[in-house]
VOBA-1610 file (N, C-alpha, C; in pm, whole numbers, padded with zeros to 5 digits, always signed):
BEGIN
Met+29633+17347+08430Met+29731+17446+08384Met+29695+17498+08245Arg+29652+17407+08155Arg+29616+17452+08020Arg+29500+17549+08023Gly+29404+17526+08117Gly+29292+17618+08129Gly+29335+17755+08174Leu+29432+17761+08267Leu+29482+17890+08313Leu+29552+17964+08200Val+29632+17892+08121Val+29701+17954+08008Val+29600+18009+07908Ala+29496+17929+07878Ala+29395+17974+07782Ala+29323+18098+07833Ser+29296+18104+07964Ser+29229+18220+08020Ser+29314+18344+08006Ala+29444+18329+08032Ala+29535+18444+08020Ala+29544+18491+07876Leu+29549+18396+07783Leu+29559+18433+07642Leu+29433+18498+07591Ala+29320+18469+07655Ala+29193+18524+07608Ala+29193+18676+07612Val+29263+18732+07710Val+29270+18878+07721Val+29330+18938+07596Trp+29419+18863+07530Trp+29488+18915+07412Trp+29431+18861+07282Gly+29320+18784+07289Gly+29259+18733+07166Gly+29348+18633+07098Leu+29422+18550+07175Leu+29518+18457+07117Leu+29484+18316+07163Ser+29471+18222+07070Ser+29441+18085+07105Ser+29568+18010+07141Val+29551+17894+07208Val+29666+17811+07245Val+29741+17767+07121Thr+29667+17734+07014Thr+29731+17693+06888Thr+29818+17806+06834Gln+29766+17928+06839Gln+29841+18042+06789Gln+29964+18069+06874Leu+29953+18043+07006Leu+30067+18065+07094Leu+30185+17979+07053Ser+30159+17849+07031Ser+30269+17761+06992Ser+30324+17801+06857His+30235+17849+06765His+30279+17896+06633His+30373+18016+06651Ala+30332+18110+06736Ala+30413+18231+06756Ala+30545+18197+06822Gln+30541+18108+06923Gln+30665+18073+06991Gln+30763+18006+06896Ala+30711+17923+06804Ala+30798+17851+06712Ala+30865+17945+06614Asn+30794+18050+06573Asn+30846+18136+06468Asn+30911+18264+06518Tyr+30891+18299+06644Tyr+30943+18424+06696Tyr+31012+18399+06830Pro+31133+18343+06831Pro+31204+18318+06956Pro+31227+18447+07032Val+31228+18438+07165Val+31241+18554+07251Val+31375+18551+07321Ser+31451+18660+07310Ser+31582+18667+07373Ser+31566+18701+07521Ala+31676+18687+07596Ala+31675+18720+07739Ala+31642+18866+07761Gln+31697+18954+07675Gln+31669+19097+07688Gln+31522+19127+07663Gln+31464+19060+07564Gln+31322+19082+07533Gln+31234+19031+07647Lys+31272+18920+07710Lys+31196+18871+07824Lys+31200+18973+07938Ala+31318+19033+07959Ala+31330+19134+08064Ala+31242+19254+08035Thr+31239+19296+07907Thr+31154+19408+07869Thr+31008+19375+07893Ala+30968+19253+07853Ala+30830+19212+07872Ala+30791+19212+08019Gln+30881+19158+08102Gln+30853+19154+08245Gln+30838+19294+08303Gln+30919+19387+08253Gln+30919+19524+08305Gln+30788+19596+08273Val+30733+19575+08153Val+30615+19652+08113Val+30484+19577+08129Ala+30490+19445+08152Ala+30368+19367+08159Ala+30274+19419+08268Asp+30154+19454+08225Asp+30045+19495+08316Asp+30072+19621+08397Thr+30177+19697+08363Thr+30203+19819+08441Thr+30113+19933+08396Gly+30081+19939+08267Gly+29999+20047+08216Gly+30076+20178+08209Val+30008+20282+08163Val+30068+20415+08155Val+29987+20510+08243Pro+30049+20616+08293Pro+29974+20714+08373Pro+29858+20771+08293Leu+29749+20802+08361Leu+29633+20858+08293Leu+29667+20990+08226Ser+29769+21060+08278Ser+29810+21188+08218Ser+29870+21171+08080Glu+29910+21047+08044Glu+29969+21020+07912Glu+29864+20989+07807Leu+29737+20979+07847Leu+29632+20950+07750Leu+29606+21072+07663Ala+29569+21048+07538Ala+29530+21158+07449Ala+29405+21226+07504Pro+29390+21357+07483Pro+29276+21430+07540Pro+29141+21369+07504Asn+29128+21317+07381Asn+29000+21262+07336Asn+29006+21110+07320Ala+29084+21045+07406Ala+29097+20899+07397Ala+28960+20834+07415Pro+28920+20747+07321Pro+28787+20683+07332Pro+28786+20576+07440Asp+28667+20544+07491Asp+28655+20435+07589Asp+28668+20299+07523Ser+28633+20291+07393Ser+28647+20165+07320Ser+28667+20195+07172Tyr+28717+20096+07100Tyr+28743+20113+06956Tyr+28732+19977+06890Thr+28664+19972+06775Thr+28654+19848+06698Thr+28760+19848+06588Val+28843+19747+06587Val+28956+19738+06494Val+28905+19721+06351Lys+28964+19797+06259Lys+28926+19792+06118Lys+29043+19739+06034Arg+29012+19691+05918Arg+29117+19647+05826Arg+29205+19766+05787Arg+29334+19739+05772Arg+29437+19839+05739Arg+29478+19921+05862Asp+29411+19898+05978Asp+29462+19961+06100Asp+29600+19906+06132Thr+29678+19982+06206Thr+29804+19934+06263Thr+29801+19964+06412Leu+29888+19897+06488Leu+29896+19927+06631Leu+29939+20072+06651Trp+30022+20124+06561Trp+30064+20263+06571Trp+29943+20356+06556Asp+29858+20330+06456Asp+29738+20411+06436Asp+29649+20408+06560Ile+29627+20288+06611Ile+29538+20273+06727Ile+29598+20340+06851Ser+29728+20322+06870Ser+29792+20382+06987Ser+29783+20534+06983Lys+29785+20593+06861Lys+29772+20738+06850Lys+29635+20786+06897Leu+29534+20699+06885Leu+29401+20737+06932Leu+29397+20750+07084Phe+29479+20668+07150Phe+29471+20660+07296Phe+29583+20736+07369Leu+29699+20755+07304Leu+29816+20807+07373Leu+29867+20937+07314Lys+29922+21023+07399Lys+29994+21140+07352Lys+30125+21097+07284Ser+30188+20993+07336Ser+30315+20941+07283Ser+30295+20798+07237Pro+30259+20777+07109Pro+30223+20642+07064Pro+30336+20541+07073Trp+30461+20586+07083Trp+30571+20489+07096Trp+30571+20422+07233Arg+30486+20468+07325Arg+30475+20404+07455Arg+30369+20294+07455Trp+30327+20254+07335Trp+30220+20155+07325Trp+30247+20024+07398Pro+30374+19974+07412Pro+30391+19847+07483Pro+30338+19852+07627Glu+30353+19968+07693Glu+30304+19981+07829Glu+30152+19983+07832Leu+30092+20051+07735Leu+29946+20058+07728Leu+29887+19920+07704Trp+29954+19841+07618Trp+29900+19711+07582Trp+29939+19603+07682Gly+30018+19636+07785Gly+30060+19534+07880Gly+30133+19423+07809Met+30240+19458+07740Met+30310+19365+07649Met+30342+19232+07717Asn+30312+19121+07648Asn+30349+18990+07699Asn+30462+18932+07614Leu+30510+18816+07652Leu+30629+18760+07586Leu+30606+18733+07439Gln+30484+18693+07402Gln+30459+18666+07261Gln+30463+18794+07179Gln+30423+18906+07238Gln+30412+19029+07161Gln+30545+19099+07139Ile+30649+19058+07209Ile+30780+19122+07188Ile+30823+19107+07043Lys+30816+18984+06988Lys+30862+18962+06851Lys+30748+18961+06750Asn+30626+18939+06797Asn+30513+18935+06706Asn+30398+19011+06773Pro+30405+19143+06776Pro+30310+19221+06855Pro+30173+19237+06794His+30158+19201+06666His+30030+19226+06601His+29937+19105+06610Leu+29882+19085+06733Leu+29791+18975+06755Leu+29649+19025+06774Ile+29618+19139+06714Ile+29486+19199+06720Ile+29427+19191+06579Phe+29296+19164+06572Phe+29233+19133+06444Phe+29119+19229+06413Pro+29093+19256+06285Pro+28977+19338+06248Pro+28849+19282+06308Gly+28763+19372+06358Gly+28637+19331+06418Gly+28642+19319+06569Gln+28763+19306+06626Gln+28773+19299+06771Gln+28750+19436+06833Ile+28701+19435+06955Ile+28675+19559+07028Ile+28785+19579+07133Leu+28846+19696+07131Leu+28946+19732+07231Leu+28880+19827+07331Tyr+28898+19803+07458Tyr+28843+19894+07557Tyr+28952+19942+07651Leu+28936+20064+07698Leu+29034+20131+07782Leu+29001+20105+07929Asp+29092+20036+07995Asp+29078+20006+08138Asp+29159+20110+08216Lys+29093+20189+08301Lys+29159+20295+08376Lys+29165+20263+08524Ser+29157+20139+08561Ser+29156+20101+08702Ser+29294+20122+08764Gly+29295+20155+08894Gly+29420+20169+08967Gly+29503+20288+08927Gly+29442+20387+08862Gly+29516+20507+08823Gly+29609+20487+08705Lys+29602+20372+08640Lys+29683+20344+08522Lys+29592+20304+08407Ala+29637+20333+08283Ala+29559+20299+08165Ala+29615+20173+08099Arg+29526+20081+08064Arg+29564+19961+07991Arg+29461+19939+07882Leu+29504+19879+07772Leu+29413+19849+07662Leu+29386+19700+07660Arg+29258+19663+07659Arg+29219+19523+07661Arg+29145+19488+07532Val+29141+19359+07502Val+29068+19308+07387Val+28945+19235+07436Ala+28828+19264+07378Ala+28706+19203+07427Ala+28606+19187+07315Gln+28488+19132+07348Gln+28376+19125+07256Gln+28250+19162+07334Gln+28147+19205+07262Gln+28020+19236+07327Gln+27952+19106+07370Val+27891+19110+07490Val+27811+18996+07535Val+27680+19048+07587Gly+27576+18969+07576Gly+27446+19010+07629Gly+27386+19122+07546Thr+27307+19202+07609Thr+27240+19312+07542Thr+27281+19442+07604Thr+27242+19554+07539Thr+27272+19686+07590Thr+27201+19706+07724Val+27276+19759+07822Val+27219+19779+07955Val+27243+19923+07999Gly+27162+19967+08092Gly+27183+20098+08148Gly+27118+20207+08065Pro+27079+20316+08131Pro+27012+20426+08061Pro+27099+20499+07960Asn+27230+20491+07978Asn+27319+20562+07886Asn+27371+20472+07774Gly+27312+20355+07757Gly+27351+20268+07645Gly+27481+20194+07667Thr+27518+20166+07791Thr+27641+20094+07820Thr+27634+19952+07765Val+27746+19906+07706Val+27752+19770+07652Val+27847+19688+07736Lys+27803+19570+07776Lys+27887+19480+07856Lys+27990+19413+07766Leu+28115+19409+07814Leu+28225+19349+07738Leu+28282+19232+07814Ala+28340+19136+07741Ala+28406+19022+07804Ala+28529+18985+07722Pro+28632+18924+07787Pro+28751+18880+07713Pro+28712+18786+07600Arg+28794+18785+07495Arg+28763+18707+07376Arg+28880+18618+07338Val+28852+18489+07313Val+28953+18400+07257Val+28942+18406+07106Arg+29051+18436+07040Arg+29049+18453+06894Arg+29104+18329+06827Glu+29028+18273+06737Glu+29075+18162+06654Glu+29095+18215+06512Gly+29210+18191+06453Gly+29232+18238+06317Gly+29379+18242+06285Ser+29408+18277+06162Ser+29546+18280+06116Ser+29614+18409+06157Leu+29742+18400+06192Leu+29820+18520+06223Leu+29833+18609+06101Asp+29814+18553+05982Asp+29822+18634+05861Asp+29712+18739+05855Asp+29603+18718+05931Asp+29492+18813+05931Asp+29512+18925+06033Ala+29611+18911+06121Ala+29630+19008+06227Ala+29680+19141+06171Ile+29649+19250+06244Ile+29698+19381+06201Ile+29846+19393+06235Thr+29915+19483+06167Thr+30059+19502+06189Thr+30084+19619+06282Thr+30210+19633+06325Thr+30245+19742+06417Thr+30253+19876+06345Val+30311+19878+06226Val+30328+19999+06145Val+30284+19965+06003Pro+30268+20065+05912Pro+30225+20034+05775Pro+30333+19962+05695Val+30341+19830+05717Val+30446+19749+05654Val+30438+19754+05502His+30317+19771+05447His+30303+19772+05300His+30381+19889+05238Leu+30409+19994+05317Leu+30488+20105+05265Leu+30637+20075+05265Leu+30677+19974+05343Leu+30820+19946+05362Leu+30869+19824+05286Glu+30778+19733+05253Glu+30820+19602+05203Glu+30916+19611+05086Ser+30885+19693+04987Ser+30972+19701+04870Ser+31109+19757+04904Phe+31117+19844+05006Phe+31245+19907+05038Phe+31345+19809+05099Phe+31298+19696+05152Phe+31392+19599+05206Phe+31472+19532+05095Asn+31421+19533+04974Asn+31496+19486+04858Asn+31571+19599+04790Glu+31507+19715+04783Glu+31560+19824+04700Glu+31664+19910+04771Ala+31642+19940+04898Ala+31727+20036+04968Ala+31840+19964+05040Val+31962+19989+04997Val+32078+19925+05060Val+32196+20022+05056Ile+32274+20019+05163Ile+32393+20103+05173Ile+32515+20012+05182Phe+32611+20032+05094Phe+32734+19954+05093Phe+32843+20030+05169Asp+32929+19954+05238Asp+33035+20017+05316Asp+33135+20091+05229Ser+33157+20040+05108Ser+33252+20104+05017Ser+33208+20082+04874Ser+33255+20167+04785Ser+33223+20149+04644Ser+33284+20020+04590Glu+33395+19977+04649Glu+33461+19854+04605Glu+33375+19731+04631Glu+33292+19738+04737Glu+33208+19623+04772Glu+33117+19585+04656Leu+33056+19683+04593Leu+32969+19655+04479Leu+33049+19623+04354Leu+33166+19688+04337Leu+33247+19663+04219Leu+33305+19522+04217Arg+33320+19460+04335Arg+33369+19322+04342Arg+33257+19220+04325Ala+33134+19265+04321Ala+33020+19174+04316Ala+33004+19113+04177Pro+32929+19002+04164Pro+32900+18946+04031Pro+32839+19052+03941Arg+32864+19043+03810Arg+32823+19148+03718Arg+32762+19089+03591Val+32674+19164+03528Val+32617+19125+03399Val+32722+19153+03292Val+32758+19049+03216Val+32862+19064+03115Val+32808+19054+02972Ala+32690+19001+02956Ala+32630+18989+02822Ala+32479+18978+02839Thr+32408+19006+02729Thr+32263+19004+02734Thr+32208+18914+02625Gln+32082+18884+02637Gln+32015+18798+02541Gln+32025+18855+02400Glu+32082+18777+02311Glu+32094+18814+02169Glu+32161+18950+02151Gly+32252+18982+02242Gly+32329+19105+02228Gly+32250+19233+02250Arg+32136+19225+02316Arg+32055+19345+02337Arg+32128+19443+02428Val+32101+19572+02406Val+32164+19675+02488Val+32097+19681+02625Met+31964+19672+02629Met+31889+19681+02753Met+31803+19557+02771Leu+31778+19519+02897Leu+31699+19401+02928Leu+31573+19439+03005Ser+31463+19370+02974Ser+31337+19390+03043Ser+31299+19261+03115Arg+31186+19265+03183Arg+31138+19150+03259Arg+31119+19029+03168Gly+31166+18912+03216Gly+31152+18788+03142Gly+31265+18759+03046Glu+31359+18854+03029Glu+31470+18833+02936Glu+31592+18778+03011Thr+31692+18736+02932Thr+31807+18663+02987Thr+31929+18752+03000Ala+31998+18738+03115Ala+32125+18807+03140Ala+32231+18703+03174Tyr+32354+18727+03129Tyr+32465+18636+03155Tyr+32561+18704+03253Val+32596+18630+03360Val+32663+18689+03475Val+32792+18615+03506Arg+32898+18692+03533Arg+33024+18637+03583Arg+33043+18680+03728Gly+33107+18592+03805Gly+33135+18621+03946Gly+33087+18507+04034Asp+33123+18512+04159Asp+33091+18406+04254Asp+32946+18423+04301Ile+32859+18331+04260Ile+32719+18340+04300Ile+32685+18237+04408Gly+32777+18146+04435Gly+32762+18053+04547Gly+32634+17972+04546Gly+32576+17949+04430Gly+32454+17870+04423Gly+32328+17943+04464Arg+32339+18073+04498Arg+32219+18150+04537Arg+32125+18163+04419Arg+31996+18160+04447Arg+31896+18164+04340Arg+31847+18306+04313Asp+31822+18382+04419Asp+31758+18514+04405Asp+31857+18627+04431Trp+31860+18725+04339Trp+31954+18836+04347Trp+31884+18967+04312Arg+31943+19076+04363Arg+31902+19210+04322Arg+32007+19268+04229Leu+31968+19366+04151Leu+32058+19428+04053Leu+32069+19577+04083Phe+32195+19628+04087Phe+32220+19768+04120Phe+32313+19832+04018Arg+32315+19967+04023Arg+32398+20043+03929Arg+32445+20172+03997Glu+32564+20218+03959Glu+32615+20351+03991Glu+32609+20387+04140Pro+32693+20325+04223Pro+32694+20363+04364Pro+32739+20509+04383Lys+32668+20581+04468Lys+32703+20721+04494Lys+32736+20738+04641Pro+32834+20824+04674Pro+32870+20843+04814Pro+32763+20921+04889Leu+32741+20884+05014Leu+32653+20957+05104Leu+32738+21021+05212Arg+32733+21153+05222Arg+32822+21227+05312Arg+32746+21285+05431Asp+32814+21288+05543Asp+32758+21351+05662Asp+32736+21499+05633Pro+32616+21554+05664Pro+32588+21695+05631Pro+32680+21795+05701Thr+32736+21757+05814Thr+32821+21850+05890Thr+32970+21827+05864Thr+33015+21700+05877Thr+33159+21671+05863Thr+33199+21643+05719His+33103+21613+05632His+33125+21577+05490His+33201+21445+05476Glu+33211+21369+05584Glu+33272+21236+05578Glu+33181+21142+05499Val+33240+21055+05415Val+33163+20956+05342Val+33123+20846+05440Leu+32991+20827+05458Leu+32940+20728+05553Leu+32906+20596+05487Gly+32885+20597+05356Gly+32850+20477+05284Gly+32819+20510+05139Tyr+32780+20407+05065Tyr+32750+20424+04922Tyr+32613+20363+04892Glu+32529+20443+04830Glu+32395+20398+04792Glu+32392+20378+04640Ala+32349+20259+04598Ala+32345+20229+04456Ala+32202+20233+04405Ala+32185+20272+04279Ala+32053+20278+04218Ala+31999+20137+04197Tyr+31879+20112+04244Tyr+31816+19981+04231Tyr+31763+19962+04088Val+31794+19847+04028Val+31753+19818+03891Val+31638+19717+03888Gly+31652+19606+03961Gly+31548+19504+03959Gly+31596+19377+04026Thr+31533+19264+03993Thr+31571+19135+04051Thr+31596+19032+03941Leu+31681+18935+03975Leu+31718+18827+03884Leu+31700+18693+03953Glu+31678+18591+03872Glu+31668+18455+03926Glu+31762+18363+03849Leu+31844+18288+03921Leu+31940+18197+03859Leu+31868+18085+03785Gln+31907+18064+03658Gln+31854+17955+03577Gln+31954+17842+03564Arg+32081+17878+03546Arg+32185+17776+03527Arg+32319+17836+03570Glu+32387+17766+03662Glu+32515+17816+03712Glu+32625+17793+03608Gly+32716+17890+03597Gly+32822+17884+03497Gly+32944+17808+03546Leu+33050+17821+03470Leu+33174+17749+03501Leu+33293+17833+03456Glu+33391+17843+03544Glu+33517+17909+03507Glu+33631+17820+03554Gly+33721+17787+03463Gly+33833+17700+03498Gly+33925+17681+03380Thr+33989+17566+03378Thr+34085+17534+03272Thr+34042+17405+03204Gly+34040+17406+03072Gly+33999+17288+02997Gly+34112+17187+02987Ala+34078+17073+02923Ala+34175+16964+02908Ala+34295+17007+02825Asp+34277+17105+02739Asp+34387+17152+02655Asp+34467+17262+02724Gly+34434+17288+02849Gly+34507+17390+02922Gly+34458+17531+02898Gln+34360+17546+02814Gln+34307+17678+02784Gln+34196+17715+02884Pro+34184+17845+02918Pro+34079+17886+03012Pro+33940+17863+02954Val+33849+17819+03039Val+33709+17798+03001Val+33623+17894+03083Val+33547+17978+03016Val+33459+18073+03085Val+33318+18059+03030Ile+33228+18006+03113Ile+33087+17995+03077Ile+33008+18073+03183Pro+32954+18190+03149Pro+32882+18270+03249Pro+32755+18201+03295Ser+32709+18239+03414Ser+32582+18189+03467Ser+32466+18255+03392Thr+32357+18181+03381Thr+32239+18230+03311Thr+32133+18272+03411Phe+32085+18395+03397Phe+31982+18450+03487Phe+31863+18499+03404Met+31745+18498+03466Met+31628+18560+03406Met+31589+18682+03489Val+31560+18792+03420Val+31515+18913+03489Val+31371+18891+03534Thr+31346+18896+03667Thr+31214+18865+03721Thr+31132+18990+03754Ser+31197+19100+03782Ser+31125+19227+03802Ser+31219+19339+03765Ile+31163+19453+03734Ile+31247+19561+03682Ile+31195+19696+03732Arg+31284+19782+03776Arg+31251+19919+03810Arg+31301+20013+03699Gln+31417+19978+03642Gln+31468+20044+03523Gln+31539+19937+03441Glu+31549+19955+03312Glu+31604+19851+03227Glu+31747+19816+03266Ala+31776+19684+03267Ala+31908+19634+03304Ala+32001+19636+03183Thr+32131+19639+03211Thr+32229+19639+03102Thr+32360+19579+03152Thr+32454+19559+03060Thr+32583+19504+03099Thr+32654+19601+03194Gly+32728+19543+03287Gly+32797+19624+03388Gly+32720+19638+03517Asp+32587+19614+03515Asp+32510+19618+03640Asp+32560+19509+03735Arg+32554+19538+03864Arg+32610+19449+03966Arg+32501+19380+04048Leu+32532+19260+04096Leu+32437+19179+04169Leu+32465+19184+04320Ala+32360+19179+04399Ala+32368+19165+04544Ala+32259+19070+04588Pro+32285+18983+04687Pro+32184+18885+04729Pro+32058+18952+04781Val+31943+18888+04760Val+31818+18935+04820Val+31824+18907+04970Pro+31802+19008+05054Pro+31812+18987+05199Pro+31696+18906+05252Pro+31711+18845+05370Pro+31599+18770+05428Pro+31486+18863+05467Arg+31365+18811+05468Arg+31247+18888+05511Arg+31263+18920+05659Glu+31260+19048+05694Glu+31288+19085+05833Glu+31196+19195+05885Phe+31085+19220+05817Phe+30998+19327+05863Phe+30876+19277+05939Asp+30865+19145+05965Asp+30751+19093+06038Asp+30747+19143+06182Asn+30866+19162+06243Asn+30869+19188+06386Asn+30920+19327+06419Leu+30888+19426+06336Leu+30926+19563+06365Leu+30839+19617+06478Val+30900+19648+06591Val+30827+19694+06708Val+30867+19838+06739Pro+30780+19937+06722Pro+30818+20076+06750Pro+30852+20095+06897His+30963+20163+06925His+31002+20195+07061His+31101+20311+07059Ala+31107+20384+07167Ala+31198+20498+07177Ala+31338+20450+07216Pro+31443+20519+07170Pro+31579+20485+07214Pro+31592+20500+07366Lys+31671+20413+07427Lys+31691+20420+07572Lys+31787+20533+07610Gln+31876+20571+07516Gln+31975+20673+07546Gln+31951+20794+07455Asp+32007+20908+07495Asp+31998+21027+07411Asp+32070+21001+07279Ile+32009+21043+07171Ile+32071+21027+07040Ile+32025+21140+06950Gly+32110+21185+06864Gly+32076+21292+06772Gly+32158+21282+06646Gly+32107+21337+06539Gly+32179+21333+06412Gly+32106+21415+06308Gln+32138+21388+06181Gln+32083+21466+06072Gln+32037+21377+05957Ile+31944+21430+05877Ile+31903+21364+05754Ile+32015+21381+05651Val+32059+21271+05591Val+32165+21276+05490Val+32106+21299+05352Ser+32001+21224+05318Ser+31945+21234+05183Ser+31801+21184+05183Ile+31731+21218+05075Ile+31597+21168+05050Ile+31608+21053+04952Tyr+31545+20940+04982Tyr+31556+20826+04890Tyr+31483+20858+04760Gly+31551+20836+04649Gly+31497+20871+04519Gly+31555+21002+04470Glu+31484+21070+04387Glu+31535+21192+04324Glu+31480+21321+04385Ser+31399+21311+04490Ser+31335+21429+04547Ser+31435+21515+04624Leu+31408+21644+04629Leu+31489+21738+04707Leu+31436+21753+04849Ser+31308+21718+04870Ser+31248+21722+05003Ser+31150+21606+05012Ala+31104+21578+05135Ala+31019+21461+05155Ala+30906+21495+05250Gly+30797+21418+05238Gly+30682+21434+05326Gly+30645+21301+05389Gln+30525+21292+05441Gln+30479+21171+05509Gln+30487+21050+05417Asn+30531+20936+05476Asn+30541+20806+05410Asn+30654+20799+05307Gln+30745+20897+05307Gln+30865+20886+05224Gln+30983+20840+05309Ile+31090+20798+05240Ile+31206+20737+05305Ile+31323+20834+05305Val+31394+20840+05417Val+31514+20923+05428Val+31628+20840+05485Thr+31753+20884+05458Thr+31870+20821+05518Thr+31919+20909+05633Leu+31968+20843+05739Leu+32016+20912+05859Leu+32166+20890+05876Asn+32233+20986+05939Asn+32377+20975+05959Asn+32413+20905+06091Arg+32328+20818+06137Arg+32354+20736+06254Arg+32312+20593+06225Gly+32386+20495+06282Gly+32355+20355+06260Gly+32376+20275+06386Ser+32398+20145+06371Ser+32412+20057+06487Ser+32531+20095+06574Ala+32638+20146+06511Ala+32756+20186+06589Ala+32725+20301+06684Glu+32624+20381+06652Glu+32586+20495+06737Glu+32464+20463+06824Gly+32416+20339+06820Gly+32307+20299+06909Gly+32170+20293+06846Leu+32157+20320+06716Leu+32026+20308+06651Leu+31994+20162+06625Glu+31867+20127+06632Glu+31823+19992+06602Glu+31688+19995+06532Arg+31655+19884+06467Arg+31528+19873+06396Arg+31413+19895+06492Gly+31315+19975+06449Gly+31199+20003+06534Gly+31209+20131+06613His+31325+20195+06616His+31337+20320+06691His+31248+20429+06632Val+31181+20502+06719Val+31102+20618+06681Val+31181+20742+06718Leu+31194+20838+06625Leu+31274+20957+06645Leu+31192+21081+06614Ala+31226+21190+06680Ala+31158+21318+06658Ala+31232+21398+06552Leu+31157+21461+06462Leu+31212+21549+06360Leu+31205+21694+06408Trp+31310+21772+06379Trp+31315+21912+06422Trp+31339+22004+06303Arg+31272+22118+06307Arg+31292+22223+06209Arg+31372+22334+06273Asp+31483+22374+06208Asp+31567+22481+06262Asp+31490+22613+06264Gly+31504+22683+06374Gly+31442+22814+06382Gly+31504+22911+06282Val+31422+22988+06213Val+31472+23079+06110Val+31526+23207+06174Lys+31616+23271+06101Lys+31666+23401+06145Lys+31571+23510+06095Thr+31541+23604+06182Thr+31450+23712+06147Thr+31490+23837+06225Lys+31413+23940+06213Lys+31443+24064+06283Lys+31347+24085+06399Asp+31401+24132+06509Asp+31318+24181+06618Asp+31244+24303+06565Gln+31111+24291+06557Gln+31032+24398+06496Gln+31032+24526+06577Thr+31081+24518+06701Thr+31082+24640+06784Thr+31217+24710+06782Thr+31327+24631+06757Thr+31460+24693+06762Thr+31535+24682+06630Gly+31491+24588+06542Gly+31563+24566+06417Gly+31679+24470+06432Gln+31705+24421+06554Gln+31815+24328+06578Gln+31784+24192+06516Val+31887+24124+06459Val+31870+23991+06402Val+31860+23889+06516Ile+31756+23807+06512Ile+31737+23703+06613Ile+31710+23569+06545Lys+31726+23461+06621Lys+31697+23326+06569Lys+31581+23270+06650Leu+31475+23230+06582Leu+31361+23173+06649Leu+31395+23032+06701Pro+31324+22984+06803Pro+31354+22851+06858Pro+31331+22740+06756Asp+31410+22632+06768Asp+31386+22513+06687Asp+31251+22455+06725Glu+31181+22398+06627Glu+31047+22344+06651Glu+31043+22197+06608Arg+30988+22116+06696Arg+30966+21975+06661Arg+30845+21966+06570His+30855+21891+06460His+30744+21892+06366His+30716+21758+06299Gly+30766+21646+06355Gly+30734+21518+06294Gly+30800+21402+06365Leu+30774+21281+06313Leu+30830+21158+06369Leu+30885+21070+06259Leu+30996+21001+06289Leu+31058+20905+06200Leu+31048+20766+06260Phe+31044+20665+06173Phe+31046+20525+06217Phe+31161+20454+06147Val+31260+20410+06223Val+31380+20345+06168Val+31346+20200+06136Phe+31365+20159+06008Phe+31330+20022+05971Phe+31447+19942+05916Arg+31558+20007+05885Arg+31676+19932+05840Arg+31801+20004+05887Val+31895+19928+05945Val+32011+19988+06010Val+32139+19927+05954Phe+32237+20014+05922Phe+32370+19972+05881Phe+32469+20021+05988Asp+32598+20008+05963Asp+32697+20043+06065Asp+32687+20190+06107His+32689+20280+06008His+32691+20424+06040His+32578+20501+05973Met+32481+20429+05916Met+32367+20494+05851Met+32242+20410+05872Ser+32126+20471+05852Ser+32000+20399+05864Ser+31899+20455+05765Tyr+31797+20373+05736Tyr+31681+20418+05660Tyr+31564+20435+05756Ala+31485+20542+05734Ala+31370+20567+05820Ala+31251+20613+05738Leu+31132+20576+05783Leu+31006+20618+05722Leu+30956+20741+05797Ile+30911+20844+05724Ile+30851+20961+05786Ile+30707+20925+05822Leu+30680+20910+05952Leu+30546+20874+05997Leu+30449+20990+05984Asn+30492+21108+06025Asn+30412+21229+06008Asn+30505+21349+06013Val+30464+21458+05950Val+30549+21577+05943Val+30463+21697+05907Gln+30500+21814+05957Gln+30426+21937+05928Gln+30485+22014+05811Glu+30618+22012+05797Glu+30687+22085+05692Glu+30771+21988+05610Pro+30802+22018+05484Pro+30888+21929+05404Pro+31022+21903+05473Val+31068+21780+05467Val+31196+21738+05527Val+31306+21751+05423Lys+31419+21808+05463Lys+31531+21831+05370Lys+31659+21772+05429Pro+31758+21738+05345Pro+31888+21697+05397Pro+31944+21803+05492Gly+32000+21757+05601Gly+32054+21850+05701Gly+31960+21871+05818Asp+31830+21840+05801Asp+31737+21853+05914Asp+31777+21760+06026Arg+31744+21798+06149Arg+31788+21724+06266Arg+31683+21623+06315Phe+31731+21522+06387Phe+31643+21432+06459Phe+31702+21404+06597Thr+31616+21371+06692Thr+31657+21334+06828Thr+31567+21222+06877Gln+31594+21171+06997Gln+31499+21078+07060Gln+31369+21153+07084Pro+31256+21081+07083Pro+31127+21151+07094Pro+31097+21203+07234
//
């Protein structure tokens, strides 16, 4: 039985040791098992292949599964079908390593992507190279990722939407600074009041601003300016002393990183758990549409690899990993033959990748785009 398992894993370049590592760290839900069973080994129709899809490709450092899938597919979000997704890949899909050779199997009228290595010597008059399945030994840390995670990592700490302005106002706050300084930099001390519950790592925010739906103008949430991070040095005490007088000793924190200088009145929020390891791009199962609410930061428009907020969240069916199509509204112009005012058709011009979801809002990365993205622009399922 172990030999059969190892043979099956060889197709995916995964060793038995790595399998147990992946299973231990990436549990699979019943729904994910059903998805895996549905797409395993089915492949995609040959008509879905990109016009210039290569017969083989050697994986390079900094590649992502999204990049590679774009080489082979017209619709890269259909990559699970192309790769014949197995149960391990549902939660940890990046089990492909730099230097491995991927080859396109078109047998049975369906396309599948396999992992192999060269064996033997070049054969045939046209320089054909013989390929064979490969068992990969190595750390999962060396594997390529599904999407450019390095562009998103900082935003999991920095980008957060609060349900109400009161949520942040009730949070622990900086009440004093080292030696009475007005502003604090990295490595300096801040004194904090509020319930910290023994947590060690915190983020610091300032000035929550309302985010409104572009059409209804309803407030969907509050986005606060990210200041930096703090680390607890010594927990404080608030209570009543033996003489019946109140005792207030604030907690002591050290500023560990800074985006802008910290000051009194800034509010604390816990550092969220690391959750970007298992981002798997996929299309929504149901029709969904909405609008861009804002561009993260101070920009008025955004391009590729920038972050935008959406007016849809988990309550409307969005989830982490969803790929969405961006649309540009058709402009109004004149019929050059009659002078009548007409509206040109809306044009699809880019893709979004949803990486963080709240109740009624989400953050998304612009994967690619032809024109600058502005608040109010539309998105739909791809």
